[in-house]
N, C-alpha and C positions, 0 to 999 in steps of 0.2 A: 419668209414668217413676217405677219402684218403687227411690224413693230407699233405704230398707231395705235392700233385694237389692244396690243398687248399693254402699252403706256397706260391707257384709259382703263381698264382692267385692275391694273396692279393699285394705278392713282386714280380715283374714280372722284376726286374732288372736282367740282363745278365750280368753285370759285378765285381759282387760283388766275393769275393775270400774265399777260405773256408776259415773257422775258424779257422784252424793251421799256416797259413800264417799270423795271424795278428803277432801272438804269435813272430813270428821270425822277423817280420819288428819290434818289439817294443820289443827287446831280456830286458832280468834284466839290472840295471845300474850294472855299474861295481865301485862300491864306495866302502870305509872301512869299516869295519865292527862297528855295529851300527851306521851308519850314517843316519838321517833322509830323505826321500825326502817329502817336503811339498808344497804347493799349495793355491795363493787367484786364485778364481773364481768370480769374480764379474760378474754380467750382466752388460750391456753397455746403462746403464740408465742416465749417466752424473752426478749421484749423488752420491758422496765419502762422507766418514763420518767418525766419530770418530771410531765408531766400525768398520772399514775397517780397518784402521790404527791398532787399539787395536789389530786385529789376526792378518795382516801383521807383526807385529813387533814381536810376538811370533812365528809364522811361518819361519820368516828371520832368529832368532835369534837361533832359534832348529835347524835349517836346517845348519847353519852356526859354531855352537859351535858343529859339529857332525859331518862335513866334507862332507856333505850333498848337498842336491841342495835345490832351491826355487825358483818354476816358477810360470807363470802365464797363468790362462787359461781365456778366455774369453765364457760363459755362455749365449748363443745369440740364445739360439732355440726359445726365443718371440721377433719377430722381429718388432711387434709392437710399444715395449718399447726401441726400439735402437734410439739412441742420437748420431745424427752424432760430433766425437770429442772424446767421453765418454772415449772409451780404452788412447787415447792419457792424456786426464784428467788422468785418473786414475794413470799412470806412471810418467807425472809430479809431482802430488802431493805429492805421495810417495817418488819419489826419494828430493823431497826437505826435507823428514824428514830421510833422510838418507836410506831408504826402497830400494834396487836396487836387482833385478831379475837375476836369473843364466839364464834364459831361458824364451821362453814364447814367445806369443802373441804381435810383434811390437818389439822385443828384440833381435837388432844384436849379435848373437852369436854362436859360434862353437860349443855348446850341444844342439841348436834345430833339437834332432834328435826325438822327440817322439810325433811332431805337424803333422797337423796342431794344432793349439792351438785356434781357434775357431770352437767350434761346428757346426756349420754351415758347416763347410768346411769338417766335418767327418761323412756325412750323410750316407756314403755307409757302413761304418763298423756298424752302429745303426740297418742298415739297416739288412744285413746279419743277425748280432745277433738276430734282431725280427724275420727273416724270420726260423731260428732255430729253436727258442721257439716257434713259430707255428707247426713246424713239429715235433717237440715231444710233444704237447698237451700243453703245458705249457704256449701258449698266443692263442687269439681270436679275430676275428672283431665283434664290437661292433657298433649298427646302430642305437642306440637311439639320438632323437634329442635334442636336448638345453630344448625344452617345456617339453620333455619326463624325462627327467631328473632332472628339479626343481618341477615338481608335484610328483618325487617319492622322493624329499628332503623338502619338506611340507607335506607330507606323516609322514614321520619318526619324524621332529619337533614337528608334533601334537600330534604322538605315544610316543614322548621324548627318543627315538632308537639313537642310533650311525648312524648318518649321512654317506652316500658314499653309494658306487656299491657293492653290498657285497650280498651273500645267497642269499634268494630269491627276492632280488631287481636286482641281477644280471640277467636281462631279456634276454640278447643277450649271456648268459653263455651256455644256454640252446637247441639256436638255431639246428635245424637240416642241415645236409648237403641240401637237397629243397631249406630249407630256407635263406640259407646265399647266396646260386647261386640265389636265386628268385631277394634277395636287390638287388644283385651285377647286376643281369641284368636290372633293371630298373634304376642303375646309383646310386642308397644312397649314401651316404659319410660314412664315417668308421673312428673308427679307433683301435686300435690294442689295447686290453688290456690281463696284465698278468693275469693269471687262478691261483690264490693263493689259495695253500692247506694249509692254517697257519687256526689255530684257537684259538680267543682270550682269551679261558679257559685255553689257556697253556699261563704260562711265565717262563721265563728264566732270569738267572741272566747275566748281560753284563757288563763289565769289560769297564769302561770310565776312560779314560789317565786323566781327571783332575778330576770329581766328585766321580773318585771310583765304585764298584760295583752298580749300580744299576737297577731298575727291568721293563723287559721288556716283554710286550704281544708279543703274535705272532702277524703277520698280518694278514686281511682276507677280504684285501678290494683288487678287481680285479682293479689296478690303470691302467690310460692309459700310456702305456709304448712309442706310436708313434701317435700323432697326424694324424689328416685329409691330413695335407699336406707334410704327410711323413717325418718330422720332430718329431724328438723323445721329449719326455717330459726331467724337469732336473733330474729326480726320474734315468731314464734308462741311460739318458745320462754321468751322474758323475761315475755311477758304472763302464760304461767299460772306462772310460776316466780315472779313477782312477788307473784303473787294468794295461792299455798299456801307460800309462804316469807314472807309478809304484810308486805311492804314496803311502810309508806308513804309514803316519798320518797325520790325517786329522781332524783340529783345525776351530771349526766353530759357529759358538752361539746355544745358549741353543734353542731357539724357534724351533732348524731345530729336538729336541727329541723327538718330534712329530711323524717324519718323520723314525727316528728310524729302528722301526719296516719292514717298506716298504723295508728301504736301505738292513737291513739282508737279506732278502727274495729277493731279486733280487741277491745281491753276489753269495748267495746260487743255483739259478738256473740256474746261467750262469758258474756258478763253477768255480769262481775267490777266489783265498783267500780274505779277506776283511782288507784293513787299520787298526790300529787302529784309533777314534776317541776320542777327546777328547770337550767335550761342553764346551764353557768358558761360564763364567756368564757375564748377563747382564750387562751393564753400568747405574747405577742409580746418582741420584739428589737427594738432601731435597728441597723439595717442599712445603709452606705454615706449615712445620714442622714433613711432612711424607714424608718418601723416595719414588717416581717414577722412571720409566724406562724414560731416555733422551728421548725427540721426537722431530722429524723432523719438525711438525710445531709447537711448543710450544718453542722450546732450538736451536738459533740460534748455537750454539757452538756444536751442535752436526756436523754440517758441517764443510771438512777439510778447507774450504774457507775463513772459520773466523777466523780460526788462520792464515791463511799465509796474508789475506788482511788485519788483524790488525797488522800484523807485527809480529809474537810469533818468538821469537828466535825458531829453528827446535829443538838442542839440548835437551831445556829445555822443549819441547812438550815431546818427545821421553825418556828423563828421569823420568819425570813424569810419564809416562804410565808403565815406567819400575817398578815404586815404586809400581801400583796396580797389576800388572803382575804377579810379584815374591816376594814374603812377605821377602826375605832376602836382597832385593837389597840395599834397603837404610843402613842396617848395611856395607853391603859391602864398599859403597862409603865414610862411615865414615872414615872406615878404610884404603882406598885406594883414596883419595882427588885431587890425581894427575892422576888417573889411566882413561883409555878410558872407558865409556861403555862398550867396546863391549866386553873388556877383564874380566869382569862378568859372570860366568858360567851360563848360562840360564837353567833353569829345568822345564818340565811340571808341574814335582809333587810339585812343590811351588805355582803355579797359583789356585787362589783365588777359590771355591766350589760356595759360593752364591754369591749373588750382590755385585759391585764393584761400591762404592761410588766414582763418580766424581766432587773432588773438587776443583773449578775455583781457589780460594783463593792459595789453596796449589801451584797451577800450578805457579800462580801469584808471589809466593815468588821462585819457584827453578825459573823462567823466570827472576827476580831480581838477583838472586845471579848468574845464569851465564853469565849475559850481565855483569856484574862487572868484571868478568874476563878477559873480552877482549881487547888486546893492540886497541892502535887507529887506526892501520891497520886494523885488525878484526872486529874493529867495523865501519869502514868507508866499508868496501867488506858489510858488512849485511844491511848497511843502505840505502847504494847504490843500493843492487839488490832490495830490497823491492821502493826504490825510482823510482826504472826504470820499476815495472810494475806496481805497486798501488802510488805510488806518482802522484802530479801538475806536469805540465809543467814546474816549478817554481824550484820545488823538483831535479828532472830531470837535469835544468841548473845550479843547485847549485852545486851538487855534479862531475858535469863534470870535476871542479876545485879542482883534487886531493890534488895539494899542497895547496891550500887555506885552507881545510877542515880537515887535518888530526893536524894541530895545536890547529882549534876549539875544536875538540875531545880531544886532551891531557889537553885540560882547561876544559872541559865542563864534562867529563866524571872521570876526575881522574885520567887517567890513567899514569900518570906519578909521582904519589904521592902513600904516604900509604893509604890515605883516598879516594878509591876509592868510586864512587856515586853507591848506591843500591837502589835506585828508580824508576829507569827505567823497564819498563816490555814488552814492545812492542817498535815494529819501529815506530810505527807511533807517539807513543810518542817521541821517540829519534830523528827525523827528525824535529817535531816540536821545538825541545829544541834550534835547532841551527837559528830559524830565525831570530833573529833579527841582526844577522850579515851579516844580508843582507839587501838594499835599497827596495828592492819591494817586502820585507814579513815582514819589519820591522812597527811594531802597535804597536806606545808606549800607556802607559795609563798616560797622564800626570796630577798626583795625588800627587800633593806638600803638605803636613803638616803645611807650611806658607807663610806667603803672598806674594804677585806677584813681590814687591819691593824687600825683601827677595833674595828669591829663581833667580832674575835676576842681581842680584850683587855678586850672589856666580857662577853662570854660565859665566858673562860675566870676572870676577874675573881670574877665573883657564882658561876660554881660554885665555887672555892674557898670560899665564905664561908658558901654557902647552909644554913642547916638547917630541913627542915621543923616542926621544934617552935616556930619562930618566931610571934609572932602579928603583926599586918598592920604596927603600926607597927616591930615588929623586922626586921620581912621589908623595909619602904621606905627603911627607915634604912641598909640594908646597900646598897640600892638607890642611896640619894643616896653613899654612899660609893663606889661603884666608879664613879660618875657624875666625884666629883671626882677619882677617880685616875687617871682616861681623857681629862681636858680637857673635859668638860663642867660645866654650874651645877648645884649642887646643891640649889640653891635659886633656884624661877622667878622670883622679885624681883629677883636679883643677875643671872640670864640676860636682862631684861628693861630692866632698867637700860645696862647693855653688852653687847651681844650680841658683837661683835667678839671679844671677849675670851675665847669658848667654840667648842669643834664644836657646842656644842647646848645642849639642857637634861637635866634628870632626866628627863623629859616622853621627850624621845628614846632614852634609856639604858633606860628600861621598855618602850618600844614595839619594840626590838632581842630585849630577853628576850620580849616577848610574841608576834612574828614565830617567834622559836625554840620558843617552848614551843608553841604553839598552831599557828601555822602561818599567820597571819593577820593584819591591823595593827588589828582589832577585834577585844575580847571581854570577856567580864565580869572580877570583878576576878582581876588575874592571880596572886596569892599564894594566893587560895580555890584556885584551879585547878591551881596547882604542890601544894596540899596533898592535894588529890583524886587525881590524880596520884600523889604519895608522892616520895622522894629520887632510887630507883634510875632510876625512868622520866623523871623531872622533868632530871636531870643527864645522863641517856642522849642527851634531847633537844638541851641544849644542845649538848651534842659533836657531834650529829648535825649541827648546824646548824654549828656552827664547821669541820667538816670539806668541808663542802658549798662554802667560800669558799676563792674562786681566790687562796691567796695566795705 
């Protein structure tokens, strides 16, 4: 068979470069010894999940701790699954978690010398190599229809044989030259398949950078390398791209282990050195006492949008994932509590070999700790950013007044004291804690444990003496005065000595005022809250609470 003629017939492109030209176009990168080139290569489907962030964090840390490059490639060979704006969503979502690319699709970088970074824009490169494989007898056209392939699969399943296109099931593998040209003459659509030379009886040991030595069988499947539209499959495209983008390390999910034999053979027939591979363990959760993989259908926490919409502090999510990715990260952080996590020497050798248990409770604990470290200004920036994107119109209006918000945060978060608040996990909680400082979101629950007349007397009594210029001591002295006038013990010691003499204690009077002003039984320092609200709004709230009473 005249293979050169066949290759020219199947791939008639006249603009393909000689293969050696591509080596010149994409030379070896000039990087320090030991530097790793890693990549994130998602499909533009619009769904970016925790697993993407998990792998991206590992890729980014390995690249940047070794002085290497981390780039973004978009594997858009399946045009049907493409979602508008998906690439921007990947970049934006990862940037939120401080994962930044050095080069790649939609990245403005002087390092962008190994593109295009969209696979559909690299079609001529793949076709040049597919044509070469046909010329060398390592690839051939396949005219099997979908119905024929389904019939083969059904036969294999019935016989309990391995499914796929191989051996005696690879019907087009043995087509004669006359048969091939006859099919082409009548316009039969075709794909290009790899002519595998593997035998599944042969096993080799493969060094996985995460899992260690694993046993791999040879590939015997004649996989599709070019689809009927001339666009490559993922298997073929990724091997060529990883070579010419000079990828040195591929970190991917363990679900790709099944494809490893195919990829090993593709690198071999293409004549490319294979990058190192590390297959990450699946993210698991405990459900009903048993472990299972996180599921897109069952688990909302798999989506990165879950963490952004709920307002998780991005550093907390990153630090939590670091505890899963590298087993010695927690110990390092305990010894270096003030250090930036990027100072930790991330290594692929410390990545887990088996399923990683995703623990939302532990993430929440880390998030509470990280948020408690923020200054009022940092907390404002975090909460304001969340409010702008996910908050209500009222939230955005409130956070436009930075000067008003900062003192509130100092009070509510305890940022000016040693008693930092450590119960806030997310921005969605933190923003709601500020609602009672604004009249349009003030929603009081006037539940008083005393009769209406007593409550009315306390509210009107304090309103008559309230002065926002009072310091805390003077403010509390007036609370005591109102307590005494209304039949409450002004001193706690007096109340404890003989509770029967009083309606309650000064603490109960403060509680009545607290509910009236904040709408809740618990709050930070009430005197400071009233000072922030100001005289007019504080008195208005006391009067509104009094008006709610059934007198």
